[in-house]
Structures are given as structure tokens and as C-alpha cells.
C-alpha positions as CSV (number, residue, x, y, z in Angstrom):
1,M,106.7,83.5,77.0
2,S,108.0,83.3,80.5
3,V,109.7,86.1,82.5
4,T,113.4,86.9,82.0
5,N,116.0,85.0,83.9
6,L,117.3,88.2,85.2
7,A,113.9,89.0,86.8
8,K,113.9,85.5,88.4
9,R,117.4,85.9,89.8
10,R,116.6,89.3,91.3
11,G,113.2,88.4,92.6
12,K,111.5,91.0,90.4
13,I,109.1,88.8,88.4
14,L,106.1,91.1,89.0
15,D,108.2,94.2,88.0
16,D,109.3,92.5,84.8
17,I,105.7,91.6,83.9
18,L,104.4,95.1,84.6
19,H,107.2,96.8,82.7
20,Y,106.2,94.9,79.6
21,Y,102.5,95.7,79.9
22,R,103.1,99.4,80.7
23,E,104.9,99.6,77.4
24,Q,102.1,97.7,75.5
25,L,99.1,99.5,76.9
26,P,99.4,102.7,74.7
27,K,99.3,100.5,71.6
28,T,96.1,98.8,72.8
29,M,94.5,102.1,73.6
30,R,95.2,103.4,70.1
31,E,93.4,100.4,68.6
32,T,90.4,100.8,70.9
33,P,90.1,104.3,72.5
34,L,89.0,104.6,76.1
35,E,85.9,106.5,74.9
36,D,84.7,103.6,72.9
37,L,85.2,101.2,75.8
38,R,83.3,103.5,78.1
39,A,80.4,103.5,75.7
40,F,80.4,99.7,75.4
41,A,80.6,99.3,79.2
42,S,77.6,101.6,79.6
43,V,75.4,99.0,77.8
44,A,77.1,95.8,79.2
45,P,74.8,93.1,80.6
46,P,74.2,93.0,84.4
47,K,77.0,91.3,86.4
48,T,76.7,88.3,88.8
49,D,77.4,89.3,92.4
50,L,80.4,87.3,93.6
51,T,80.0,88.7,97.1
52,Q,76.6,87.1,97.4
53,L,78.1,83.7,96.6
54,L,80.9,84.2,99.0
55,R,78.5,85.0,101.8
56,A,76.6,81.8,101.3
57,P,77.2,78.9,103.7
58,G,80.3,76.9,103.0
59,T,83.5,77.8,101.2
60,T,83.3,78.8,97.5
61,L,85.7,76.8,95.3
62,I,87.1,79.0,92.5
63,A,88.7,77.1,89.6
64,G,91.4,78.9,87.7
65,C,91.7,78.4,84.0
66,Q,95.2,79.0,82.8
67,K,97.3,77.7,79.9
68,A,100.8,78.6,81.1
69,S,102.8,80.0,84.0
70,P,105.2,83.0,84.0
71,V,108.0,80.8,85.4
72,K,107.1,77.3,84.0
73,G,105.9,78.2,80.6
74,L,103.3,76.2,78.7
75,L,101.3,73.8,81.0
76,V,98.3,72.8,78.9
77,P,98.8,72.0,75.3
78,G,95.5,72.2,73.4
79,Y,94.1,74.5,76.0
80,N,90.4,75.5,75.6
81,A,89.1,77.9,78.2
82,V,85.4,77.2,77.6
83,R,85.8,73.5,77.8
84,R,87.8,73.6,80.9
85,A,85.5,76.0,82.6
86,E,82.5,73.8,81.9
87,K,84.3,70.7,83.2
88,F,85.3,72.6,86.4
89,V,81.8,73.7,87.1
90,E,80.6,70.1,86.6
91,A,83.2,69.0,89.1
92,G,82.1,71.4,91.8
93,A,83.5,74.8,91.2
94,T,81.0,77.6,91.9
95,A,83.1,80.3,90.3
96,V,85.9,80.5,87.7
97,A,88.9,82.7,87.2
98,I,90.2,83.2,83.7
99,H,93.8,84.2,83.2
100,T,93.7,86.7,80.4
101,D,97.4,87.7,80.4
102,A,98.6,87.0,76.9
103,R,102.4,87.1,77.3
104,H,103.0,85.1,80.5
105,Y,99.9,83.0,81.0
106,Q,99.2,82.8,77.2
107,G,95.5,83.7,77.7
108,Q,93.2,86.1,75.9
109,L,90.5,88.5,77.0
110,E,88.2,86.9,74.4
111,E,88.4,83.6,76.3
112,L,86.8,85.3,79.3
113,R,84.1,86.6,77.0
114,D,83.4,83.2,75.6
115,V,83.3,81.6,79.0
116,R,80.9,84.2,80.3
117,E,78.6,83.6,77.3
118,T,78.7,79.9,77.8
119,L,78.4,79.3,81.6
120,P,75.2,79.8,83.5
121,R,74.7,83.3,84.7
122,K,74.8,82.2,88.4
123,I,78.5,81.2,88.0
124,P,80.7,84.4,88.6
125,V,83.5,84.8,86.1
126,I,86.7,86.6,87.4
127,R,89.3,88.3,85.3
128,H,92.7,87.3,86.6
129,D,95.3,89.5,85.1
130,F,97.9,92.1,85.8
131,I,95.6,95.1,86.0
132,F,97.2,98.5,86.7
133,D,95.2,101.0,84.7
134,P,91.5,102.1,84.6
135,Y,91.5,101.2,80.9
136,Q,91.7,97.6,81.8
137,M,88.8,97.9,84.1
138,Y,86.6,99.0,81.2
139,E,88.0,96.2,79.1
140,S,87.0,93.7,81.8
141,S,83.5,95.0,82.0
142,V,83.0,94.9,78.3
143,A,84.3,91.3,78.1
144,G,81.8,90.3,80.7
145,A,83.9,89.9,83.9
146,D,81.8,89.8,87.1
147,A,84.9,90.4,89.2
148,V,88.5,91.6,88.8
149,W,91.7,90.5,90.5
150,L,93.7,93.5,91.8
151,I,97.3,92.9,93.1
152,T,98.0,95.3,96.0
153,A,101.7,95.3,95.2
154,V,101.0,97.0,91.9
155,F,99.3,100.1,93.5
156,G,99.8,103.0,95.9
157,E,96.9,103.4,98.4
158,S,95.2,106.2,96.4
159,D,95.4,104.3,93.1
160,L,94.1,101.2,94.7
161,R,91.1,103.1,96.2
162,E,90.4,104.6,92.7
163,M,90.4,101.1,91.1
164,L,88.1,99.8,93.7
165,Q,85.7,102.6,93.2
166,L,85.8,102.1,89.4
167,A,85.2,98.4,89.7
168,Q,82.1,99.0,91.9
169,K,80.9,101.7,89.5
170,L,81.1,99.1,86.7
171,D,79.2,96.6,88.9
172,M,82.2,94.3,89.2
173,T,83.5,92.9,92.5
174,P,87.1,93.9,93.2
175,I,89.2,91.1,94.7
176,V,92.3,92.6,96.4
177,D,95.3,90.3,96.5
178,V,97.7,90.6,99.5
179,H,100.8,88.7,100.5
180,T,102.2,90.8,103.4
181,E,101.0,92.6,106.5
182,A,101.7,95.9,104.9
183,E,99.6,95.0,101.8
184,L,96.8,93.8,104.1
185,A,96.9,97.1,105.9
186,Q,96.6,98.9,102.6
187,A,93.7,96.7,101.4
188,T,92.0,97.3,104.7
189,A,92.5,101.1,104.5
190,V,90.7,101.3,101.2
191,N,87.8,99.1,102.5
192,A,88.3,96.2,100.1
193,P,85.1,94.1,100.1
194,V,87.0,90.9,99.2
195,I,90.6,90.2,100.2
196,A,92.6,87.3,98.7
197,I,95.4,86.2,100.9
198,N,98.0,84.9,98.4
199,R,100.5,82.4,99.7
200,R,102.6,83.0,96.7
201,N,105.0,86.0,96.4
202,W,104.4,87.7,93.1
203,Q,108.1,88.9,92.8
204,T,109.7,85.5,93.5
205,F,106.9,83.1,93.1
206,A,108.0,81.4,96.3
207,L,105.2,79.7,98.3
208,H,104.7,80.5,102.0
209,E,102.2,77.9,103.2
210,E,101.6,79.6,106.6
211,R,100.6,83.0,105.2
212,V,96.9,82.5,105.5
213,A,97.2,81.4,109.1
214,E,99.4,84.5,109.8
215,L,97.2,87.1,108.1
216,R,93.7,85.8,108.4
217,P,93.2,86.9,112.1
218,Q,94.1,90.5,111.0
219,V,91.3,90.8,108.4
220,P,88.3,92.8,109.6
221,E,85.3,90.6,110.4
222,T,83.1,92.2,107.8
223,T,85.5,91.5,105.0
224,L,85.2,88.5,102.7
225,V,88.4,86.4,102.5
226,I,89.7,84.2,99.7
227,A,92.9,82.1,99.9
228,S,95.0,81.4,96.9
229,G,98.5,80.1,95.9
230,G,99.7,76.6,95.7
231,Y,96.6,74.6,96.7
232,D,97.3,71.3,94.9
233,T,95.7,68.5,96.9
234,P,92.4,67.8,98.7
235,E,94.3,67.7,101.9
236,A,95.6,71.2,101.4
237,I,92.0,72.4,101.0
238,R,90.9,70.4,104.1
239,Q,93.7,71.9,106.2
240,E,92.4,75.5,105.6
241,R,88.9,74.8,106.8
242,G,89.8,76.1,110.3
243,Q,90.7,79.5,108.8
244,H,87.0,80.5,108.2
245,L,87.5,81.3,104.6
246,H,84.8,82.4,102.2
247,G,86.6,81.0,99.1
248,V,89.6,79.2,97.9
249,L,91.2,79.6,94.4
250,V,92.8,76.6,92.9
251,G,94.9,77.5,89.9
252,E,98.1,76.0,88.7
253,A,97.4,72.6,90.2
254,L,94.6,72.2,87.7
255,A,96.8,73.2,84.8
256,R,99.5,70.7,85.8
257,N,97.2,67.8,86.5
258,K,96.3,65.3,83.7
259,T,92.8,64.8,85.2
260,P,92.0,68.3,86.6
261,D,88.3,67.7,86.8
262,L,88.9,64.7,89.0
263,L,91.3,66.6,91.2
264,L,88.8,69.4,91.5
265,R,86.0,67.0,92.3
266,N,88.1,65.5,95.2
267,M,88.9,69.0,96.4
268,A,85.2,69.9,96.4
269,K,84.5,66.8,98.6
270,A,87.3,67.9,101.0
271,N,85.9,71.4,101.0
272,H,82.6,70.1,102.4
């Protein structure tokens, strides 16, 4: 199900999504109490270090596995997360991000678990979702996520710092999504180890193609930097090579393309 038309008109898409999930979380917590998740997380297998991959020479190509879009609805009929992840790795992706949001991306947390169990351990698996509560961090760890995507616009500074600390306690890499200078300042203030400069505005889904060039010079030298949002051609990947990025996430373009593995293979060539 896509977001409401009212949210689109008002430019409040992220708010609409979060309102729904804040109402749903108590129901989920009744089904599986936090204490149980904590116990499961304490015996979870070791995680794969995304930061080690990002520090390696070259730019890491992260393939996003998504079935739908909050504004465009269903994109991939017959979607199979495991099959797509395997094809993307064969095509040149060195990490994968799994959209586990059930309402707007039509994903499932179980799909991340299945992908993690199937792919080689050296391939980091990222949970891409609308995370706002510590409960979801324990969920992510238990499902096998090596990293979690955190949207700065969701948090105040103290809450964001708490989530980063919890992710690191659970041996997961926190990726902090920013779109504005103010969000970048907040991510920097909490010493985010990985910052994702998102060219897409989460409230309006509008694309700002110059956002990486605008924000990249303001990121501390010791911080790892990913770019995301609207990369849909090999040329778009090639154009960002001068930004000294550690990684690029390709998402919706793979869901919209009829031969996504071929597109990704061409992007990998452009990336090198």
C-alpha cells in the first residue's frame, strides 16, 4: 500500500509512514516481547563488518532489493528477495540492502533472514527500513542484519546517538541517512561511522541530483560516505566518481528495470 494522497500533497510522506508504524509497534511487541528478542540477539551469529568493506580500495556497489515503492506501488511482480540478491551479487554488488518495510515497500523481515542465510558471509546484508525504536534494532540483529539504515530526520540528536550506540553494541554497522546540512551536522555530532548522503527527500520523494556534491565536502575525513537516491544509469555512477565515495546504493532503478542484473553489471563496470 502506498502513502496517502494527503501526505503526498503536503510533502509529509515520511511522517505518514512513521505514524502508521508507531501505531503498529505495540502490537508487534505483544507478539514477541523485547526480553525475548534480547535473549535471541545475545546468541546471534557474528556480523560481517560493512566498514571494512567500505574502507577497501574502490567504491562499494550496494544493491537494493525492493518489491514496491511508497509512492509508485508495486514494482516487481513475483518478487523473490533471495533470488534477486544472488543475481545482484553475481552482477557485481559487494553488499545488499533489503527493504523489510511491509506496508510501503511490501517487504518482510524474514526475507532479510533468508538472504543472510543464503549469501556468502563476506557479503554484508543491510536492513533498510523505517527504524525509530530500539526494539527494531534487536529485531534486525536477530534476523541477521550486518548493518541498519537510520534516517536522521526520524530522530532528535540524543535518540540518534542512543541508536548508534545500540547498533554497535549489537555488532551492527549504523548507516546514518542525511539529506540536508542540518541533518549532516546532527550525524556528525553523534560521530556516525557511516553517513549516507541521500539525494531523495524522504518527505516529498523529490530528487536533488546535486546534493552529494553540496554535502560531501562537509563530511569529516574519517567518516565513511555512501551516496543513495535516484542512481539509475551507469553514467550516473560514473559522474560521482570524483566525490571520493566509499559506496553507492542503487535501489529503485533495479526494481523498475526488466533486466536489473544487466543494469547492475554495467554500473559495476562504470564504477571501476
